C-alpha positions in Angstrom: 123.1 7.9 196.8 122.9 11.5 198.1 123.1 13.0 194.6 120.0 11.2 193.4 118.1 12.2 196.6 119.1 15.8 196.3 118.2 15.9 192.6 114.8 14.6 193.4 114.4 17.2 196.1 115.3 20.0 193.7 112.8 18.6 191.2 110.2 18.3 193.9 110.8 21.9 195.0 110.3 23.2 191.5 107.0 21.2 191.2 105.7 22.3 194.7 106.6 25.9 194.0 104.8 25.8 190.7 101.7 24.3 192.3 101.8 26.9 195.1 102.2 29.8 192.7 99.3 28.5 190.5 97.1 28.7 193.6 98.4 32.1 194.7 97.8 33.4 191.2 94.1 33.0 191.7 94.2 35.6 194.5 94.1 39.3 193.8 97.3 41.3 194.4 95.5 42.8 197.4 94.7 39.4 198.8 98.3 38.2 198.4 99.6 41.3 200.1 97.0 41.5 202.8 98.4 41.5 206.4 98.2 38.0 207.8 99.3 36.4 211.0 102.6 35.0 209.9 106.3 35.9 210.4 106.7 37.8 207.1 103.3 39.4 207.3 101.7 38.3 204.0 101.6 35.6 201.4 103.5 37.8 199.0 106.3 38.6 201.5 106.6 35.0 202.5 107.0 34.0 198.8 109.7 36.7 198.5 111.5 35.3 201.6 111.7 31.8 200.1 113.4 33.3 197.1 115.7 35.4 199.3 116.8 32.3 201.1 117.4 30.4 197.9 119.5 33.2 196.4 121.6 33.5 199.6 122.3 29.8 199.7 122.9 29.4 195.9 125.3 32.4 196.0 127.3 30.5 198.7 127.2 27.3 196.7 128.3 29.0 193.5 130.7 31.5 195.2 128.9 34.6 193.8 127.4 37.6 195.4 123.6 37.4 196.1 122.9 41.1 196.4 120.7 40.2 199.5 121.0 42.6 202.4 118.3 41.2 204.7 116.2 38.1 205.1 113.0 40.1 204.8 114.1 42.0 201.7 111.4 42.4 199.1 112.9 41.4 195.8 109.8 41.8 193.7 106.6 43.8 194.5 105.0 42.5 191.3 103.7 39.0 191.6 104.3 38.0 188.0 107.9 39.2 188.3 108.3 37.2 191.5 106.8 34.2 189.9 109.1 34.4 186.9 112.1 34.8 189.2 110.9 31.7 191.2 110.9 29.6 188.0 114.4 30.8 187.1 115.7 30.1 190.6 114.2 26.6 190.6 115.9 25.9 187.3 119.2 27.3 188.7 118.8 25.1 191.8 118.2 22.0 189.7 121.3 22.8 187.7 123.5 23.4 190.7 122.4 20.3 192.5 122.7 18.2 189.3 126.3 19.2 189.0 127.4 17.6 192.3 128.9 14.2 192.6 129.1 12.0 195.7 132.5 13.2 196.6 131.4 16.9 196.5 128.4 16.1 198.6 130.6 14.4 201.2 132.6 17.7 201.5 132.2 20.9 203.4 131.0 24.3 202.3 133.0 27.3 203.5 131.1 30.6 203.4 130.3 33.8 205.2 126.9 34.1 206.9 124.8 37.3 206.8 126.7 38.6 209.8 130.0 38.2 208.0 131.2 35.3 210.1 133.2 32.5 208.4 131.4 29.2 208.6 132.1 25.6 207.6 129.1 23.3 207.2 128.9 19.8 205.7 127.3 19.9 202.2 124.6 17.4 203.1 123.5 19.7 206.0 123.6 22.8 203.8 121.4 21.1 201.1 119.1 19.6 203.7 118.7 23.1 205.1 118.0 24.6 201.6 115.2 22.1 201.0 113.8 22.2 204.5 113.7 26.0 204.4 111.6 26.0 201.3 109.3 23.3 202.6 108.9 25.2 205.9 107.9 28.5 204.4 105.8 26.9 201.6 103.8 25.3 204.5 103.2 28.7 205.9 101.9 30.0 202.6 99.8 26.8 202.3 98.3 27.5 205.7 97.6 31.1 204.8 95.8 30.0 201.7 93.4 28.2 203.9 92.2 31.6 205.1 91.3 32.6 201.5 88.8 31.5 198.9 91.5 29.5 197.2 92.0 25.9 198.2 95.7 25.1 199.1 97.1 22.5 196.6 98.4 19.2 197.7 102.2 19.5 197.9 103.0 16.0 199.2 106.2 14.6 197.7 104.6 11.3 196.8 102.3 13.1 194.3 105.3 14.5 192.3 105.4 11.5 189.9 101.6 11.3 189.6 100.9 14.8 188.5 99.8 14.9 184.9 100.9 18.6 184.7 104.5 17.6 185.6 105.5 17.6 181.9 104.7 21.4 181.8 107.6 22.0 184.1 111.1 22.5 182.8 112.4 19.5 184.7 113.5 17.5 181.7 113.2 13.9 180.9 115.5 12.8 183.7 113.2 14.4 186.3 110.3 12.2 185.0 112.6 9.1 184.8 114.1 9.7 188.3 110.9 10.5 190.1 110.3 7.8 192.7 106.7 7.2 191.6 107.8 6.5 188.0 110.0 3.5 188.9 
């Protein structure tokens, strides 16, 4: 039960990120990097932070080093490079999530946090956090787009299965089949 739900969330995140980046691509680099009233200071830096968070958590899930030194680290100053990295990370997230079975999802993740402290967290809480983190910060970018000439795209989960552009994403046939709106 959990595995299907988390797979759908991974697919949704890829779709929502794709839609958000499509909208952000309509802005100039200066508009994306313009100071704005938000925690990370700009649309571009907020998009970077979402990627930072995913890399940190995926490194913990795959027991690999992330190379992340701070949560406000700018991984890419170039938007096209950031966008390409986002697509790669979404594909990676779909693959990692797709590899879990129910028993693994019922387990606990042991890892070190950014302060070097050992932590043990139930997997469902970890994955819930990963997806909630993305949604939270995408919402911030969505709101920031409202202050530009570019209309923020609809990112509601229910629209995932209805989007005619869904086939352009590398979600595979199972993503289309498993989408709640396709049943």
